[in-house]
N, CA, C and O atoms as a CHARMM CRD file, in Angstrom:
* protein
*
  352
    1    1 MET  N      6.34100 116.88600  54.33300 PROA 1      0.00000
    2    1 MET  CA     6.66400 115.73300  53.52300 PROA 1      0.00000
    3    1 MET  C      6.94900 114.50300  54.39300 PROA 1      0.00000
    4    1 MET  O      6.54400 113.39300  54.04800 PROA 1      0.00000
    5    2 ILE  N      7.64100 114.69800  55.51500 PROA 2      0.00000
    6    2 ILE  CA     7.97300 113.57000  56.38700 PROA 2      0.00000
    7    2 ILE  C      6.71100 112.85300  56.84700 PROA 2      0.00000
    8    2 ILE  O      6.67300 111.62300  56.88500 PROA 2      0.00000
    9    3 ASP  N      5.67800 113.61500  57.19500 PROA 3      0.00000
   10    3 ASP  CA     4.44100 112.99100  57.68900 PROA 3      0.00000
   11    3 ASP  C      3.83400 112.05400  56.64700 PROA 3      0.00000
   12    3 ASP  O      3.35800 110.97200  56.98800 PROA 3      0.00000
   13    4 SER  N      3.85000 112.46100  55.39600 PROA 4      0.00000
   14    4 SER  CA     3.27200 111.60500  54.35000 PROA 4      0.00000
   15    4 SER  C      4.13700 110.36100  54.12800 PROA 4      0.00000
   16    4 SER  O      3.61500 109.29200  53.80900 PROA 4      0.00000
   17    5 ILE  N      5.43600 110.49600  54.29300 PROA 5      0.00000
   18    5 ILE  CA     6.32900 109.33900  54.15000 PROA 5      0.00000
   19    5 ILE  C      6.10800 108.37200  55.30600 PROA 5      0.00000
   20    5 ILE  O      6.03100 107.16000  55.10400 PROA 5      0.00000
   21    6 VAL  N      6.00700 108.90900  56.51100 PROA 6      0.00000
   22    6 VAL  CA     5.73800 108.06300  57.68200 PROA 6      0.00000
   23    6 VAL  C      4.43200 107.30400  57.47400 PROA 6      0.00000
   24    6 VAL  O      4.35900 106.10000  57.71900 PROA 6      0.00000
   25    7 GLN  N      3.41500 108.00700  57.02500 PROA 7      0.00000
   26    7 GLN  CA     2.12100 107.36900  56.77300 PROA 7      0.00000
   27    7 GLN  C      2.26600 106.26300  55.73100 PROA 7      0.00000
   28    7 GLN  O      1.71500 105.17400  55.89600 PROA 7      0.00000
   29    8 PHE  N      3.00700 106.54000  54.66000 PROA 8      0.00000
   30    8 PHE  CA     3.21400 105.53700  53.61900 PROA 8      0.00000
   31    8 PHE  C      3.93600 104.30800  54.18400 PROA 8      0.00000
   32    8 PHE  O      3.57200 103.17500  53.86700 PROA 8      0.00000
   33    9 ILE  N      4.94900 104.52800  55.01300 PROA 9      0.00000
   34    9 ILE  CA     5.70000 103.41600  55.59900 PROA 9      0.00000
   35    9 ILE  C      4.78500 102.54400  56.45100 PROA 9      0.00000
   36    9 ILE  O      4.80000 101.31900  56.32700 PROA 9      0.00000
   37   10 PHE  N      3.99300 103.17000  57.31300 PROA 10     0.00000
   38   10 PHE  CA     3.09700 102.39200  58.17300 PROA 10     0.00000
   39   10 PHE  C      2.02700 101.66400  57.36000 PROA 10     0.00000
   40   10 PHE  O      1.68600 100.52200  57.67000 PROA 10     0.00000
   41   11 GLU  N      1.49900 102.30800  56.32900 PROA 11     0.00000
   42   11 GLU  CA     0.52000 101.64300  55.46500 PROA 11     0.00000
   43   11 GLU  C      1.15900 100.45800  54.75800 PROA 11     0.00000
   44   11 GLU  O      0.54900  99.39500  54.63900 PROA 11     0.00000
   45   12 SER  N      2.39700 100.64300  54.28600 PROA 12     0.00000
   46   12 SER  CA     3.10600  99.55800  53.60900 PROA 12     0.00000
   47   12 SER  C      3.35200  98.38800  54.54900 PROA 12     0.00000
   48   12 SER  O      3.14000  97.23300  54.17900 PROA 12     0.00000
   49   13 LEU  N      3.79900  98.68700  55.76700 PROA 13     0.00000
   50   13 LEU  CA     4.03500  97.62700  56.73800 PROA 13     0.00000
   51   13 LEU  C      2.75200  96.85600  57.02600 PROA 13     0.00000
   52   13 LEU  O      2.76400  95.63100  57.14700 PROA 13     0.00000
   53   14 LYS  N      1.66000  97.58000  57.13400 PROA 14     0.00000
   54   14 LYS  CA     0.37200  96.93700  57.39000 PROA 14     0.00000
   55   14 LYS  C     -0.01900  96.03900  56.21000 PROA 14     0.00000
   56   14 LYS  O     -0.47600  94.91300  56.40500 PROA 14     0.00000
   57   15 GLU  N      0.16600  96.54700  54.98300 PROA 15     0.00000
   58   15 GLU  CA    -0.14700  95.75800  53.79400 PROA 15     0.00000
   59   15 GLU  C      0.74600  94.52400  53.68200 PROA 15     0.00000
   60   15 GLU  O      0.35600  93.51400  53.09700 PROA 15     0.00000
   61   16 MET  N      1.94900  94.61900  54.25000 PROA 16     0.00000
   62   16 MET  CA     2.89300  93.49900  54.22900 PROA 16     0.00000
   63   16 MET  C      2.62700  92.52500  55.38000 PROA 16     0.00000
   64   16 MET  O      3.42100  91.61500  55.62000 PROA 16     0.00000
   65   17 ASP  N      1.52000  92.71400  56.08800 PROA 17     0.00000
   66   17 ASP  CA     1.11400  91.87800  57.22400 PROA 17     0.00000
   67   17 ASP  C      2.10200  91.92900  58.39000 PROA 17     0.00000
   68   17 ASP  O      2.27000  90.94800  59.11400 PROA 17     0.00000
   69   18 CYS  N      2.74600  93.06600  58.56100 PROA 18     0.00000
   70   18 CYS  CA     3.64000  93.26600  59.70600 PROA 18     0.00000
   71   18 CYS  C      2.81600  93.79600  60.87400 PROA 18     0.00000
   72   18 CYS  O      1.87400  94.56600  60.68600 PROA 18     0.00000
   73   19 ASP  N      3.17500  93.38300  62.05700 PROA 19     0.00000
   74   19 ASP  CA     2.50600  93.86000  63.25400 PROA 19     0.00000
   75   19 ASP  C      3.03100  95.25200  63.57300 PROA 19     0.00000
   76   19 ASP  O      4.18700  95.40800  63.96700 PROA 19     0.00000
   77   20 ILE  N      2.18500  96.26600  63.40500 PROA 20     0.00000
   78   20 ILE  CA     2.62200  97.64200  63.63200 PROA 20     0.00000
   79   20 ILE  C      2.19900  98.16700  65.00000 PROA 20     0.00000
   80   20 ILE  O      2.47400  99.31900  65.33700 PROA 20     0.00000
   81   21 ALA  N      1.53200  97.32900  65.78600 PROA 21     0.00000
   82   21 ALA  CA     1.11000  97.74200  67.12900 PROA 21     0.00000
   83   21 ALA  C      2.34200  98.09200  67.95700 PROA 21     0.00000
   84   21 ALA  O      3.29200  97.31300  68.04000 PROA 21     0.00000
   85   22 GLY  N      2.31100  99.24900  68.55400 PROA 22     0.00000
   86   22 GLY  CA     3.40400  99.67700  69.40600 PROA 22     0.00000
   87   22 GLY  C      4.57000 100.32200  68.67600 PROA 22     0.00000
   88   22 GLY  O      5.51400 100.79400  69.31000 PROA 22     0.00000
   89   23 LEU  N      4.51600 100.34600  67.34700 PROA 23     0.00000
   90   23 LEU  CA     5.60200 100.97200  66.58200 PROA 23     0.00000
   91   23 LEU  C      5.35700 102.46700  66.44500 PROA 23     0.00000
   92   23 LEU  O      4.21700 102.91800  66.33800 PROA 23     0.00000
   93   24 ASP  N      6.44600 103.22400  66.45100 PROA 24     0.00000
   94   24 ASP  CA     6.37600 104.64900  66.17200 PROA 24     0.00000
   95   24 ASP  C      7.63900 105.03900  65.40100 PROA 24     0.00000
   96   24 ASP  O      8.40800 104.17300  64.98300 PROA 24     0.00000
   97   25 GLU  N      7.84500 106.32200  65.21700 PROA 25     0.00000
   98   25 GLU  CA     8.98800 106.78500  64.42900 PROA 25     0.00000
   99   25 GLU  C     10.32700 106.43800  65.06400 PROA 25     0.00000
  100   25 GLU  O     11.34900 106.42100  64.37800 PROA 25     0.00000
  101   26 ASN  N     10.33700 106.16300  66.35800 PROA 26     0.00000
  102   26 ASN  CA    11.57100 105.81700  67.05000 PROA 26     0.00000
  103   26 ASN  C     11.85600 104.31900  67.05900 PROA 26     0.00000
  104   26 ASN  O     12.87300 103.87700  67.59400 PROA 26     0.00000
  105   27 SER  N     10.95600 103.54400  66.46700 PROA 27     0.00000
  106   27 SER  CA    11.13700 102.09100  66.41600 PROA 27     0.00000
  107   27 SER  C     12.11700 101.73000  65.31500 PROA 27     0.00000
  108   27 SER  O     12.04100 102.23800  64.19700 PROA 27     0.00000
  109   28 GLN  N     13.03000 100.84900  65.65500 PROA 28     0.00000
  110   28 GLN  CA    14.00000 100.38600  64.67300 PROA 28     0.00000
  111   28 GLN  C     13.31800  99.43100  63.69900 PROA 28     0.00000
  112   28 GLN  O     12.40100  98.70000  64.07500 PROA 28     0.00000
  113   29 LEU  N     13.76700  99.44100  62.45300 PROA 29     0.00000
  114   29 LEU  CA    13.20300  98.53500  61.46400 PROA 29     0.00000
  115   29 LEU  C     13.62600  97.09100  61.70900 PROA 29     0.00000
  116   29 LEU  O     12.91000  96.15800  61.34700 PROA 29     0.00000
  117   30 GLY  N     14.78400  96.91300  62.31900 PROA 30     0.00000
  118   30 GLY  CA    15.33800  95.58200  62.53900 PROA 30     0.00000
  119   30 GLY  C     14.85200  94.92200  63.80600 PROA 30     0.00000
  120   30 GLY  O     13.74600  95.19100  64.27500 PROA 30     0.00000
  121   31 PRO  N     15.69400  94.04400  64.36900 PROA 31     0.00000
  122   31 PRO  CA    15.30500  93.19200  65.49800 PROA 31     0.00000
  123   31 PRO  C     14.86400  93.92300  66.75800 PROA 31     0.00000
  124   31 PRO  O     14.09200  93.37500  67.54400 PROA 31     0.00000
  125   32 ARG  N     15.32500  95.11900  66.96200 PROA 32     0.00000
  126   32 ARG  CA    14.97300  95.83000  68.19500 PROA 32     0.00000
  127   32 ARG  C     13.69800  96.65800  68.06400 PROA 32     0.00000
  128   32 ARG  O     13.38900  97.47100  68.93500 PROA 32     0.00000
  129   33 GLY  N     12.97400  96.45500  66.99700 PROA 33     0.00000
  130   33 GLY  CA    11.75600  97.24000  66.79400 PROA 33     0.00000
  131   33 GLY  C     10.73100  96.46500  65.98900 PROA 33     0.00000
  132   33 GLY  O     10.05000  95.58000  66.50800 PROA 33     0.00000
  133   34 ALA  N     10.63100  96.81000  64.71100 PROA 34     0.00000
  134   34 ALA  CA     9.65500  96.16000  63.83300 PROA 34     0.00000
  135   34 ALA  C     10.02600  94.70700  63.54600 PROA 34     0.00000
  136   34 ALA  O      9.17600  93.91200  63.14600 PROA 34     0.00000
  137   35 ASP  N     11.29400  94.36700  63.75200 PROA 35     0.00000
  138   35 ASP  CA    11.80200  93.00400  63.55300 PROA 35     0.00000
  139   35 ASP  C     11.52800  92.48700  62.14200 PROA 35     0.00000
  140   35 ASP  O     11.09600  91.34900  61.95400 PROA 35     0.00000
  141   36 LEU  N     11.79000  93.35000  61.15100 PROA 36     0.00000
  142   36 LEU  CA    11.58800  92.95400  59.76500 PROA 36     0.00000
  143   36 LEU  C     12.71200  92.03400  59.31000 PROA 36     0.00000
  144   36 LEU  O     13.88100  92.27700  59.60700 PROA 36     0.00000
  145   37 SER  N     12.35900  90.99400  58.59800 PROA 37     0.00000
  146   37 SER  CA    13.35700  90.10500  58.01000 PROA 37     0.00000
  147   37 SER  C     14.04100  90.83200  56.85700 PROA 37     0.00000
  148   37 SER  O     13.57000  91.88000  56.41600 PROA 37     0.00000
  149   38 SER  N     15.13300  90.28800  56.37400 PROA 38     0.00000
  150   38 SER  CA    15.82500  90.92300  55.24600 PROA 38     0.00000
  151   38 SER  C     14.91700  90.96100  54.02000 PROA 38     0.00000
  152   38 SER  O     14.97500  91.91100  53.23900 PROA 38     0.00000
  153   39 LEU  N     14.08900  89.95200  53.84400 PROA 39     0.00000
  154   39 LEU  CA    13.14600  89.93700  52.71700 PROA 39     0.00000
  155   39 LEU  C     12.10400  91.04400  52.86700 PROA 39     0.00000
  156   39 LEU  O     11.76000  91.70900  51.89000 PROA 39     0.00000
  157   40 SER  N     11.60300  91.24100  54.08100 PROA 40     0.00000
  158   40 SER  CA    10.63100  92.30100  54.32700 PROA 40     0.00000
  159   40 SER  C     11.25300  93.67900  54.15100 PROA 40     0.00000
  160   40 SER  O     10.61000  94.58800  53.62700 PROA 40     0.00000
  161   41 LEU  N     12.50800  93.84200  54.58800 PROA 41     0.00000
  162   41 LEU  CA    13.20900  95.11200  54.38300 PROA 41     0.00000
  163   41 LEU  C     13.36700  95.40400  52.89800 PROA 41     0.00000
  164   41 LEU  O     13.19300  96.54000  52.45800 PROA 41     0.00000
  165   42 ALA  N     13.69900  94.36800  52.12500 PROA 42     0.00000
  166   42 ALA  CA    13.84100  94.54300  50.67200 PROA 42     0.00000
  167   42 ALA  C     12.50300  94.92900  50.04900 PROA 42     0.00000
  168   42 ALA  O     12.45000  95.78900  49.17000 PROA 42     0.00000
  169   43 GLU  N     11.41900  94.29200  50.50500 PROA 43     0.00000
  170   43 GLU  CA    10.09400  94.62900  49.97700 PROA 43     0.00000
  171   43 GLU  C      9.70700  96.06400  50.32900 PROA 43     0.00000
  172   43 GLU  O      9.15800  96.78600  49.49800 PROA 43     0.00000
  173   44 LEU  N      9.99500  96.46900  51.55900 PROA 44     0.00000
  174   44 LEU  CA     9.70000  97.83700  51.96200 PROA 44     0.00000
  175   44 LEU  C     10.49700  98.82700  51.11600 PROA 44     0.00000
  176   44 LEU  O      9.95900  99.84000  50.66900 PROA 44     0.00000
  177   45 ALA  N     11.76900  98.53700  50.89800 PROA 45     0.00000
  178   45 ALA  CA    12.61000  99.40400  50.06500 PROA 45     0.00000
  179   45 ALA  C     12.05400  99.49400  48.64400 PROA 45     0.00000
  180   45 ALA  O     12.04300 100.57400  48.05200 PROA 45     0.00000
  181   46 LEU  N     11.59700  98.38100  48.09700 PROA 46     0.00000
  182   46 LEU  CA    11.01300  98.38800  46.75000 PROA 46     0.00000
  183   46 LEU  C      9.73900  99.22000  46.69100 PROA 46     0.00000
  184   46 LEU  O      9.51200  99.94900  45.72600 PROA 46     0.00000
  185   47 ARG  N      8.91800  99.11200  47.71300 PROA 47     0.00000
  186   47 ARG  CA     7.69300  99.91200  47.75900 PROA 47     0.00000
  187   47 ARG  C      8.02300 101.40700  47.79200 PROA 47     0.00000
  188   47 ARG  O      7.38200 102.20900  47.11200 PROA 47     0.00000
  189   48 VAL  N      9.03200 101.76900  48.59000 PROA 48     0.00000
  190   48 VAL  CA     9.45300 103.16900  48.67500 PROA 48     0.00000
  191   48 VAL  C     10.04200 103.62100  47.34200 PROA 48     0.00000
  192   48 VAL  O      9.76300 104.72600  46.87700 PROA 48     0.00000
  193   49 GLU  N     10.85000 102.76800  46.73200 PROA 49     0.00000
  194   49 GLU  CA    11.42600 103.10100  45.42500 PROA 49     0.00000
  195   49 GLU  C     10.32900 103.38800  44.40100 PROA 49     0.00000
  196   49 GLU  O     10.39300 104.37300  43.66600 PROA 49     0.00000
  197   50 ASP  N      9.33500 102.52100  44.36300 PROA 50     0.00000
  198   50 ASP  CA     8.23300 102.69100  43.40700 PROA 50     0.00000
  199   50 ASP  C      7.42000 103.94600  43.70500 PROA 50     0.00000
  200   50 ASP  O      7.03700 104.67100  42.78800 PROA 50     0.00000
  201   51 GLN  N      7.15800 104.20100  44.96900 PROA 51     0.00000
  202   51 GLN  CA     6.32900 105.34800  45.35600 PROA 51     0.00000
  203   51 GLN  C      7.02900 106.68000  45.11200 PROA 51     0.00000
  204   51 GLN  O      6.40900 107.63800  44.65100 PROA 51     0.00000
  205   52 TYR  N      8.32700 106.73700  45.42600 PROA 52     0.00000
  206   52 TYR  CA     9.04100 108.01700  45.40500 PROA 52     0.00000
  207   52 TYR  C     10.08700 108.13200  44.30000 PROA 52     0.00000
  208   52 TYR  O     10.79900 109.13300  44.22700 PROA 52     0.00000
  209   53 GLY  N     10.18700 107.12500  43.44500 PROA 53     0.00000
  210   53 GLY  CA    11.12400 107.18400  42.32500 PROA 53     0.00000
  211   53 GLY  C     12.57900 107.17000  42.76000 PROA 53     0.00000
  212   53 GLY  O     13.42500 107.80400  42.12900 PROA 53     0.00000
  213   54 LEU  N     12.87300 106.45300  43.82700 PROA 54     0.00000
  214   54 LEU  CA    14.23400 106.37700  44.35500 PROA 54     0.00000
  215   54 LEU  C     14.81700 104.99800  44.08900 PROA 54     0.00000
  216   54 LEU  O     14.10200 104.06600  43.72100 PROA 54     0.00000
  217   55 ARG  N     16.11500 104.88400  44.28000 PROA 55     0.00000
  218   55 ARG  CA    16.77500 103.58800  44.17800 PROA 55     0.00000
  219   55 ARG  C     17.70700 103.40800  45.36600 PROA 55     0.00000
  220   55 ARG  O     18.46800 104.30800  45.72200 PROA 55     0.00000
  221   56 PHE  N     17.63300 102.22900  45.97200 PROA 56     0.00000
  222   56 PHE  CA    18.52400 101.85400  47.06400 PROA 56     0.00000
  223   56 PHE  C     19.41200 100.72900  46.56200 PROA 56     0.00000
  224   56 PHE  O     18.93200  99.78100  45.94000 PROA 56     0.00000
  225   57 GLY  N     20.70000 100.83400  46.83100 PROA 57     0.00000
  226   57 GLY  CA    21.61300  99.75200  46.49700 PROA 57     0.00000
  227   57 GLY  C     21.40400  98.57700  47.43700 PROA 57     0.00000
  228   57 GLY  O     20.77000  98.71500  48.48200 PROA 57     0.00000
  229   58 GLU  N     21.93500  97.43100  47.06600 PROA 58     0.00000
  230   58 GLU  CA    21.77600  96.22600  47.86900 PROA 58     0.00000
  231   58 GLU  C     22.36600  96.41400  49.26300 PROA 58     0.00000
  232   58 GLU  O     21.76900  95.98600  50.25100 PROA 58     0.00000
  233   59 GLU  N     23.53000  97.04800  49.35200 PROA 59     0.00000
  234   59 GLU  CA    24.15000  97.27400  50.65400 PROA 59     0.00000
  235   59 GLU  C     23.29800  98.21200  51.51400 PROA 59     0.00000
  236   59 GLU  O     23.19500  98.02800  52.72700 PROA 59     0.00000
  237   60 GLU  N     22.69300  99.20800  50.88300 PROA 60     0.00000
  238   60 GLU  CA    21.83800 100.13500  51.62900 PROA 60     0.00000
  239   60 GLU  C     20.63600  99.40700  52.21400 PROA 60     0.00000
  240   60 GLU  O     20.25400  99.64800  53.35900 PROA 60     0.00000
  241   61 THR  N     20.05200  98.53300  51.43900 PROA 61     0.00000
  242   61 THR  CA    18.88500  97.78900  51.90100 PROA 61     0.00000
  243   61 THR  C     19.24600  96.95900  53.13400 PROA 61     0.00000
  244   61 THR  O     18.44900  96.84900  54.06500 PROA 61     0.00000
  245   62 GLU  N     20.43900  96.37900  53.13900 PROA 62     0.00000
  246   62 GLU  CA    20.87700  95.58200  54.27600 PROA 62     0.00000
  247   62 GLU  C     21.05700  96.43700  55.52400 PROA 62     0.00000
  248   62 GLU  O     20.83600  95.95900  56.63700 PROA 62     0.00000
  249   63 ARG  N     21.45800  97.69900  55.35300 PROA 63     0.00000
  250   63 ARG  CA    21.68400  98.59100  56.49200 PROA 63     0.00000
  251   63 ARG  C     20.39400  99.18800  57.05100 PROA 63     0.00000
  252   63 ARG  O     20.41600  99.80400  58.11700 PROA 63     0.00000
  253   64 LEU  N     19.28700  99.02000  56.36000 PROA 64     0.00000
  254   64 LEU  CA    18.02300  99.59500  56.81500 PROA 64     0.00000
  255   64 LEU  C     17.61600  99.07800  58.18800 PROA 64     0.00000
  256   64 LEU  O     16.97400  99.79800  58.95300 PROA 64     0.00000
  257   65 SER  N     17.97600  97.85400  58.50600 PROA 65     0.00000
  258   65 SER  CA    17.54600  97.28000  59.78600 PROA 65     0.00000
  259   65 SER  C     18.08200  98.06800  60.97900 PROA 65     0.00000
  260   65 SER  O     17.50700  98.00800  62.06500 PROA 65     0.00000
  261   66 GLY  N     19.16700  98.80100  60.79300 PROA 66     0.00000
  262   66 GLY  CA    19.72800  99.59600  61.87400 PROA 66     0.00000
  263   66 GLY  C     19.10200 100.96100  62.03000 PROA 66     0.00000
  264   66 GLY  O     19.37300 101.66600  63.00200 PROA 66     0.00000
  265   67 LEU  N     18.26400 101.34200  61.07500 PROA 67     0.00000
  266   67 LEU  CA    17.61300 102.65000  61.12300 PROA 67     0.00000
  267   67 LEU  C     16.27800 102.57600  61.84700 PROA 67     0.00000
  268   67 LEU  O     15.60900 101.54300  61.85600 PROA 67     0.00000
  269   68 THR  N     15.91100 103.69300  62.45200 PROA 68     0.00000
  270   68 THR  CA    14.55000 103.78700  62.97600 PROA 68     0.00000
  271   68 THR  C     13.63100 104.14400  61.81300 PROA 68     0.00000
  272   68 THR  O     14.09400 104.53400  60.74000 PROA 68     0.00000
  273   69 ILE  N     12.35600 104.01100  62.03100 PROA 69     0.00000
  274   69 ILE  CA    11.38500 104.38400  60.99800 PROA 69     0.00000
  275   69 ILE  C     11.55100 105.86800  60.66000 PROA 69     0.00000
  276   69 ILE  O     11.51100 106.24600  59.48900 PROA 69     0.00000
  277   70 GLY  N     11.73600 106.70000  61.67200 PROA 70     0.00000
  278   70 GLY  CA    11.92700 108.13200  61.45400 PROA 70     0.00000
  279   70 GLY  C     13.18700 108.43200  60.66500 PROA 70     0.00000
  280   70 GLY  O     13.17200 109.29000  59.78300 PROA 70     0.00000
  281   71 GLN  N     14.28500 107.73600  60.96700 PROA 71     0.00000
  282   71 GLN  CA    15.53200 107.94300  60.22900 PROA 71     0.00000
  283   71 GLN  C     15.36400 107.53100  58.76600 PROA 71     0.00000
  284   71 GLN  O     15.82700 108.22400  57.86000 PROA 71     0.00000
  285   72 PHE  N     14.70200 106.40700  58.54800 PROA 72     0.00000
  286   72 PHE  CA    14.46300 105.95000  57.18000 PROA 72     0.00000
  287   72 PHE  C     13.62000 106.97100  56.42000 PROA 72     0.00000
  288   72 PHE  O     13.90300 107.27000  55.26000 PROA 72     0.00000
  289   73 CYS  N     12.59800 107.50000  57.06100 PROA 73     0.00000
  290   73 CYS  CA    11.75400 108.50900  56.42000 PROA 73     0.00000
  291   73 CYS  C     12.55500 109.77500  56.09400 PROA 73     0.00000
  292   73 CYS  O     12.33100 110.40500  55.06000 PROA 73     0.00000
  293   74 ALA  N     13.48000 110.14200  56.97100 PROA 74     0.00000
  294   74 ALA  CA    14.32800 111.31300  56.72300 PROA 74     0.00000
  295   74 ALA  C     15.22200 111.08200  55.50700 PROA 74     0.00000
  296   74 ALA  O     15.42700 111.99800  54.71000 PROA 74     0.00000
  297   75 VAL  N     15.75000 109.88000  55.35800 PROA 75     0.00000
  298   75 VAL  CA    16.56900 109.53500  54.19200 PROA 75     0.00000
  299   75 VAL  C     15.72900 109.65200  52.92500 PROA 75     0.00000
  300   75 VAL  O     16.17300 110.22100  51.92800 PROA 75     0.00000
  301   76 VAL  N     14.51700 109.11100  52.96800 PROA 76     0.00000
  302   76 VAL  CA    13.62400 109.16600  51.80800 PROA 76     0.00000
  303   76 VAL  C     13.29000 110.61500  51.46500 PROA 76     0.00000
  304   76 VAL  O     13.30800 110.99300  50.29400 PROA 76     0.00000
  305   77 ALA  N     12.98900 111.42500  52.47200 PROA 77     0.00000
  306   77 ALA  CA    12.64900 112.83500  52.23600 PROA 77     0.00000
  307   77 ALA  C     13.82800 113.58400  51.62500 PROA 77     0.00000
  308   77 ALA  O     13.65300 114.37000  50.69400 PROA 77     0.00000
  309   78 GLU  N     15.02000 113.34200  52.14400 PROA 78     0.00000
  310   78 GLU  CA    16.21200 114.01700  51.61600 PROA 78     0.00000
  311   78 GLU  C     16.45800 113.63800  50.16400 PROA 78     0.00000
  312   78 GLU  O     16.70800 114.50300  49.32400 PROA 78     0.00000
  313   79 ARG  N     16.38600 112.35900  49.87100 PROA 79     0.00000
  314   79 ARG  CA    16.62600 111.91100  48.49300 PROA 79     0.00000
  315   79 ARG  C     15.54700 112.40600  47.53900 PROA 79     0.00000
  316   79 ARG  O     15.83200 112.74800  46.39100 PROA 79     0.00000
  317   80 THR  N     14.31100 112.44100  48.01900 PROA 80     0.00000
  318   80 THR  CA    13.21300 112.93500  47.18800 PROA 80     0.00000
  319   80 THR  C     13.42800 114.41400  46.88200 PROA 80     0.00000
  320   80 THR  O     13.23800 114.84200  45.74400 PROA 80     0.00000
  321   81 SER  N     13.81900 115.19200  47.87500 PROA 81     0.00000
  322   81 SER  CA    14.07300 116.62200  47.67900 PROA 81     0.00000
  323   81 SER  C     15.21400 116.83400  46.69400 PROA 81     0.00000
  324   81 SER  O     15.12600 117.69600  45.82000 PROA 81     0.00000
  325   82 ARG  N     16.29300 116.05000  46.82800 PROA 82     0.00000
  326   82 ARG  CA    17.42900 116.17800  45.90200 PROA 82     0.00000
  327   82 ARG  C     17.01900 115.82000  44.49000 PROA 82     0.00000
  328   82 ARG  O     17.42200 116.48700  43.53600 PROA 82     0.00000
  329   83 ALA  N     16.21700 114.77100  44.34500 PROA 83     0.00000
  330   83 ALA  CA    15.76800 114.35600  43.01100 PROA 83     0.00000
  331   83 ALA  C     14.88300 115.42100  42.38400 PROA 83     0.00000
  332   83 ALA  O     14.99400 115.69900  41.19000 PROA 83     0.00000
  333   84 GLU  N     14.00900 116.01700  43.18000 PROA 84     0.00000
  334   84 GLU  CA    13.13200 117.07400  42.66300 PROA 84     0.00000
  335   84 GLU  C     13.94300 118.29500  42.27100 PROA 84     0.00000
  336   84 GLU  O     13.66100 118.91300  41.24400 PROA 84     0.00000
  337   85 ALA  N     14.93500 118.65400  43.05700 PROA 85     0.00000
  338   85 ALA  CA    15.78800 119.81800  42.75300 PROA 85     0.00000
  339   85 ALA  C     16.59600 119.57000  41.49000 PROA 85     0.00000
  340   85 ALA  O     16.78700 120.48100  40.68400 PROA 85     0.00000
  341   86 ALA  N     17.06900 118.35100  41.31400 PROA 86     0.00000
  342   86 ALA  CA    17.85000 118.02400  40.12500 PROA 86     0.00000
  343   86 ALA  C     16.99100 118.03600  38.85700 PROA 86     0.00000
  344   86 ALA  O     17.47700 118.32100  37.76300 PROA 86     0.00000
  345   87 ALA  N     15.71900 117.72400  39.02900 PROA 87     0.00000
  346   87 ALA  CA    14.81000 117.68600  37.88700 PROA 87     0.00000
  347   87 ALA  C     14.42600 119.08500  37.38900 PROA 87     0.00000
  348   87 ALA  O     13.98000 119.25300  36.25400 PROA 87     0.00000
  349   88 GLU  N     14.60400 120.07000  38.24800 PROA 88     0.00000
  350   88 GLU  CA    14.20300 121.43700  37.88800 PROA 88     0.00000
  351   88 GLU  C     15.21900 122.12900  37.04400 PROA 88     0.00000
  352   88 GLU  O     15.02300 123.28300  36.66300 PROA 88     0.00000
C-alpha cells in the first residue's frame, strides 16, 4: 500500500507543477526538501483526502511541512487501514 501512496504523492506533486527532481521518500515536504508553500501543502492534503477518503485538520496540514514524504505516506497508510477496518 505504501508504494501506491508514494506513487500518488509524486504524481500529485508533478501535476501541481512542483519540481520533483532529486526528491525521494526521505525528502521533507517543507523548506528542507520539496519546499512546498503552505498553499501547496494544503492542495496536496486535499488531493490525498479525495483519493483516500481521509480528512486532515487545519493544524495537521500546517505540520505536514515537517514530515518527509515517506512519513506522510505512512500516516496516510495508517489512517486508510484504520478507516477500512472500521468500515468492516
